[in-house]
Every structure is written in C-alpha cells, then in structure tokens.
N, C-alpha and C positions, 0 to 999 in steps of 0.2 A: 137486807141489801148489803153487799160487800162494802168494806170500809172505803176502797178506792172509788167505787161508784157513788157512795154516799158523799164523799168529799167532793167529787165532781159535781154532783147535784147541788150541794150547798154553794159551791163556787159559782155555778150558773145562776142560782137564785140571787146571790150577792150582786153579780154583774147586772142582772135584770133590775134589781132594786136601785143600784147606782144609776142605771140608765133612766129609770123612771123619775129619780130624784133630781137628776141633772137638769139645769135650765135649758130649754130649747134654744138653738141658735137663731138669732133674729137677723133678717136681711135689712141692711141699712144703706141709704143713699148718702154719700158725702158730696154735697153740691157746692161747687166753687168755680173760680175762673176769672173773677175780677176783683180788684181792690182800688181804693183811692190812692193818691200819692203818699198818703200817710201810713199805709199798711202794705203787706206783701203776702198774698195767699200762697204763693209758690213756696214760701218758707214754713208756713204753718200747716198746710194740709197733710204733708207726708207724716209729720209727727202725730197729728190727730188720727190719721188712718192707722198708724202703728199702735197707738194706745187702745183704740177700739178693738183691733184684732187680737191684741195681747190677752184680752179677757177670756177669749174662747167663746164668747157669747154672741159675737156678731160676725157676719160676712159683710164686707164693705165694697160697694160699687162706687167709684168716683165718676161723677157726672159733671162735665165742664160746660159752662155757658160759652157762647161765642165771645170773642175778644171785644173789648170796649169799643163802641162805635160801629161794630159790625151788624149785619142783618140778624135780628133776633126772632124773626117771624117763625122760623122752624124749630125754635127751642120749645119742645113739648115733652118733657120727661114724664114717664108713667109713675106718678107718685104712689098710686094705689098698690104697686108691687112691693112696697117697702113698709116695714114696721115703724120706721122713723126716718126723717130727713135731717141730716146734720149739715148746717150751713156755715160756710166762711165766705161771705159775699157782701160786697159793697160796690154795686155797679149799676149798669143800665137797667131800665124798667123791663119787666117781662111782658110778653103779649097779653092782651086782655083774656084770651082763652086759657092761657097757662095760669094766670092768677086765679081765674074762676075754678080751674081744676084743683088748684092747691087749697083754696078755701073749702071746696067740697071734701077733699081728702081730710082736712083737719076737722071739719064739723062732724065727720063720720068716724072719728076715732083715730086719726093719724097722730104721729108724734113729730115734734120739731125741736131741734137743739140749735139755739142761736148763740154763736161764739163771738165775743168781743165786738169788732166793728160791724158785724152783721146787723146790729141794732141801729146802725146809721142808714141802712138801706130803706128804699121805698117810703119816703116821708109822706107822700100823698095817697098811699094805698090804705084806706080806712081799715080794712080787715087785718092787714098786716100789723098795724099799730095796736089793734086789739090783741093779736096773738102774742106780741112781744111785751105787752104791758106798758113799758116805757122805752123810749129810744133817744138817740143822740143826734146832734148835728143835722145831717141830711142835706142833699143838694137842692137848692132852690131852682125854680124854672129858669132863672137867668144864668145858672151855672155857678153861682156863689154858694158858700157853705153857711149853714145855719138855719135851715128850713124850720126845724122844730122849735118854735118860740112859745110864748105863754098861751097862745091860742090853741095849742095842741093838747093841752091838758095839764094836770098837776105833776109835781115832783113827788116821789115817794120818800118819806122820811121815817126813821125809826127813833121815836122819842118816848121816854118813860115806859119802855117795855112793850110798845105797840107801834103799829103802822099809823103814820099821820100823812094825809095827802095835803100837800102845800100848793094851792092854786093861786096864791097871791104874790109870792116872791117873783120878781121879774128875772129875765135872763134865760139863756139856753145852756147847753151842755158844755162842760169844761173838765179839766183834770189837772192835778199837780204833776210835776215831773216824776218820772219813774223812780221808784224806791221800794225797798222791802217794807211790807206793812202787815198789820195784824188783821186777819179775817175772823170775825166773831159769828159763831153759830146763833141763829135766832129762832129756828124751829127744829129743835133736836129730835123730835119724834117723827119728822117727815122721813119717808124711806130713803131719800137721797142722803140725808144728814145723819141718820141713826148710827151711832157708834163713833162719829167723828169727834175730835176734841172740841171743847167749848170755844177755843180760840186757837189759831195756828198762823204761822208766819208764811206769807206768800212772797215769792222772790221778784224783786225789781220790775214791778208792773205799774200801770196807770190805774189810779182810782177814778173810774168813770163817775162823774158827778153831775147833778142837776139834770138828769135824764127826764124827759117829759113824755106823756102819752095819756091814753084813757085810764090806765092804772086800774083796770077792772079784773076781778078774779085772780089777783096776784097774791101768792104766798111768798113773803120775804124769807129766804132760807139763811142768808148770811149777809153781813154788812161790813164796811170798813170806814174808819174815821180818819180823814185827812188832818194832818197836824198843822194848825194855823201858825204855830210858832216857827216851824221850819218852812212852811209854805204860806205866806201871809195872804195870798189870794185864794186859798182853799176855802171850801164852804164851812168847815167845822161841823158838818152834819154826818151822822151815820148813813152812808150811802149804800144802797142795795148792790151787792156784788153777785149774788146767786139768787135766782127767783124761779118759782114754779107757777105756771099759769094754766088755767083751763080755758079752752076755747071750743064751744060746742061739746062734743064728746072727746075732743083731742086734748093732748097734754103737751106743754111746752116747758123745756128747761132752758132758761136764759142765764148764761154766764157772761159777765162783762170782762172776765180775766182773759189773758192771752195775747197781749200786744206784741206785734213785730212789724218792722218796716224794712224797706229794701237796703238800708244802710247797716242793719244789725248783723253781727257776725256770730256764728256758733261759739259756745253754747248760748242759745237764746233763753235766758233764765226764766221769763214768765211762762214759757212753754215746756221747759224741762223740769219745772217745779212739780214735785210729786203731788202737791195739793191740787194743781190744775189738772193733772192727768187723772187722778182718782175721782175728783168731782165730775169731770167730763164723762168718765166711764160709768159712774153711777147714775148721773143725770140722763145719759143716753138710754140706759136700761129702763129707767123709770118712764121716759118719754115713749119708749117702744112698747112697754108691757104694763106699766102702772105699779111695778114691783122692783125691788132691788135685792138680788141674791148674792152680791159680791161681798167678800169680807174686807175689812179695813187692813191694808198692808202694814207691815212693820216699819216701813220707811216713811209713813205719813208724817208731815212736819208737826212740830209742837209750837207752843206759844213762845218758846225760847230760841228755837233753832229752825232755819229753813232746811228743806231737803230737796235736792235736785237729782235728776236721773240723766247722766250724761250718756247720750247714745253711743 
C-alpha cells in the first residue's frame, strides 16, 4: 500500500476508534418552572443547562411546568424519551397520571437528578420520598411550611465512618446561614466521586440539615459539618450533601448544593462553584448511564481554596 494511502487508512481507523470510545450523547430533560419564595429557578436553570451541555455528553431539553396556581392537568411530559430528568422544582403537585408515569419511568431504569430545593417538593408523595431518600421542609395542606416532621422517617447521619439513621431526634429541616464550607468525600470509589479530593471547599451555600425521609437504598457520597461555634443553632452533625439512591431499576443523584433566591445577584457563588458544576455533571451522567466517563478538571476546588467559574 502506498504511504499516503496507508496514512489515510490509519487515520480513518483512529477516527473510528475515537468514535467507538467516545461516550454517547444522552438526552436529558431539565424540568423546572416553579420555586417557593425562598428560591429562584429562573436564576439557577440557565447555569445548570450550560454546565450539562459543556460536557458534550448531554443534549438538554428544558420542560417548564405551568406557573404556580395554574391548571396543571395538561402537564404530561414524556419521561421515557430521556435518559435522565434533572429537576429544579419546588411547586404545585403534579396530576396523578403524571406522577404514576414518573414512578413507572424510574422503576424501569430512568434517571433523576434532584437539585437543592427540589427535595422540598411533594412531601405527601410516597414514591417521591423514596426516590430522594430524605427531603426538607415541604408545604403542609394548610399552606404553611414544615410538612416533613418526625413521622416522615429518620435523619441520615455520618458517625464513626458509617451511616447512622436517627429516628428519635425531634425536629424538621434547617440550615445555618450561607457560608463557605468543607465538603468531605465519604464514598470515594463511587463513580461520581472517584478521583475527587478527600475534602474540598464549596462556596457560600446552605448546609441543608435534618432532612427526613424513608432513607432507603441511600449511599452517602459526601457530607458537611456545620460549625456550632460560628452557628450555635446548627446540628453539629455530618449532614449528607451528595447522595446516590436506587429506586427500582432507576438511579437518583441527590445534591443539596446550589441555593439561590430572587434577591441574589450575580455571581451566585453556590452555583458558579466548580465543585457544584462538576459534581452535577458527573452525577447526571451516572443517573443517566450508571457510569461516569468525565475527567476531574484542573480547577476543581481543594480543601484550602474555593474555585469559582464566573460566566
């Protein structure tokens, strides 16, 4: 074979090999459209969409619910068309048929990513509580906040190197004021966490604390410890920040990171933290495929220094 033809053939084989080795692009639904007065989906979802698309591993369709208080009866997204559903949602109940379709989707191998206040949604939806493992606050039937009380199940604690379920301590969800805090890896061999530092600083966020729920089939990936000296009302417990949950054949990545409300002005540090972005990207790939093919970027934060990505 002539040298030029041989070089072309080798180049073609290389391209084929790269194509075969490249992770296939996954179709993801970004479902949002409502927040409580304490959060603002309009500020969070554009960044989440950007982070997912930046990986080259996802195409993202944004699906919006009707506005709060509007007729929800026609809200029937086709979950089965997507490898994963990424949710930024804390709003009105879905129709019973839509809930049933989502349960079926998850039981049959779907993926779910629950971001920050999403775990406050649907307190009285049994299957949802099982999907997210533990959740916070929630709207009561009378419209007040704090549905998830001790009757909803235990809190997840990390004590002496293992998960402990606390079903006796009273009280519901809380958090200290926003601040930079250390996130500690607890399951380093999980695909989402593999290669991440043992601990890293996350920027100016809330440490969701005392979340409650069934707490079944939950793998705690990372925790954070509120400082009771600086925040006397904090729990003083290692609270779960990142979790992986199995539900039927489905996979759930639950991140409590990523707070933003309507008064926050850019740059919104919890969202532009490279730690939030990277764990979201990796968690979404795992929820969609059960694997993570992404490398750890050079700008991932360390235990000594936060790292932010200003858009």
